[in-house]
C-alpha angles and dihedrals in degrees: 000000000000093000091049095052090048093056092044094055096045095048094043094051094049097042093045092049094051093046092049095054092046094051093042092055094054100046122016092193092053116100127173131171119254092250093057091052092079115108129215094263092050091051091052091049091052093049090051091049092050093046091047092050093049092047093051092045090051091047090049091054091047092050090051091051093046091047092051091048091048092049090049092051091046091051092050092049092048090049092050091049092047092049092049090051095045099038115109094212118146117277116240114239116224112180107297093336129074126222124204122248110290121264110231117235127199116273116278097038121114109233121192112241090213106050097012091229125132115270108229127180120331138052123338137167128237106206137141092011091301140085124242142185105247091243091049096056097092138168113259090220106045098016092226122132116270108233098159122109089234129046138165131234135209123179088356089299120124123236138178106254091243092048091048091052092048093050103034109022108092120241125215113255089213107047096017091227128124109277106249124236122248124240089276090058094250126129108248124186142150122245132193110236094225108026093042088224116166121204141160113274094236092064088077089066106029097077097262105163121242124202110254090218111040094021093225123147100224123209118277093254094053119109120234130192113233111218121210094252094057099264123131121223123194118227093246092058091041089061092075100020119138108225107179142022097258091052089056097054096088089052089049089054091049092054092046088056089049090056091047089054088057090050089248102116116175100229098196124065105241116198113244116209132179111214142175124258094260094052091048092050092049091050090048091055090054095047112089100182102049131104117216133210120229135255093021134000113226101175139026137189108210126207099166127084108257143150115230139172113248130193105249098172129029117245125248120236108245138173115334090019091282124150109246141180095021111164122216129183135187118259120197113217114202123192110242095146142356092293125053103171148335115236122200128185109250125231098046125126115266097250091051091043090049093051091050090048092049089051094051091044088061090054088053092048093051092050095044091050090053099244111175120251107290133202115262096249093051097046097041091040095056090044090054089050090057092046090051091047093052093046092048091051091053094049093048094048091046094219140087134184116290105240095191098054102031118092126216092247095051113112092194110041119205118257132237126199112247113246121229093251091050091047090053090050089050090053088052091054089050089049090052091054094045097046099040107137098199117114092229106041099022103039090034091055094048092049091048092045091053092048094049090047092054104034104019129246099280095048090047091052091047090052091049089052092052101039108013091235141083118270116254 
């Protein structure tokens, strides 16, 4: 107000002085106070000056207030931007791209869930409890905009229907096609409990071959070897398969040493013969004391006098991957003791062959030691325990006898490291023993395994000798 008071004093003094002299000159007896000497025009000028001054003062205060408010808003916005840049909050994945943490807008604004920008005028989508620019609503698989009327979701992420099917609908491991839905609209498939192999249900009935060793249904374009007795063998199992009796002798010696290490030496030499499926089935029919695994018997410990055909020379793989020129010869088994021979199905991988041989060797040991006649679950159960123990020892040591370099007369066969594929197959054989659901082989093994784990092998065998049952 300094400038206003200065104008007021200067103008008043001048105007008042002029008015006074004028009046004084016209009437010497006239006297008026200085304040009454203002004219109408002077009063209007003063009113305008005061109003102007008040208006400018008010505007100045308003400008100050607006400027302070603007500065405050600018500081808050700068702080919010700085915090959003510096914050170490998780980044939101969007397909193959990544978007920064969302900037929060005041309530009432539509914010795109894809780019986190405000949605102005124009078209927008309302999907998945959010709003989107049409170009921002993208497939989580291919990252292209979804313009179809229908789309699929997984984990609250949108997909084209075709992309969702390609990424989430299971495919058959045999025919490589999408597994069809059943009449109820549900995806139905079969899966192997160990290999986690998914396949269409109808492949179980359409003649699709299954490996006689690992039980896998291989893809349609996979090559199998057809054995003479009708079995199919996949190439992975063929890699370590034992194909004739002489080839199995080093493995036989290895298992004999395993029994000796448990102080369970088999005193008598028991003939070991690899045979075809037909010969094994015929021998099983003639054996009155054996117990047989369903669906197929792979080994047999004989105690009756019989004549069987044994594989004396491995077959060659000929045209069409068929085994050819395999030579068999009759072998007369005479009964000199309680055990006449151990028969094993030919053409199985060495770890599977070894586990079967260890099982049948336990049958021979029980009979040669004079154990009384045992119930099926006890005898088969303890034999499965020994097969599992041998297999577990081979997998832990990581080596097994070298069938190619070991001779039949060698007492200490050379060792080969177990390959990863063979190790996996060995784990599968262990899984078969452990998960067997039959009351004889499965429940018998689990009861025997528990007893051996608690009381030890020798005490368990002593209890079986005395009572014919497993200790509890």
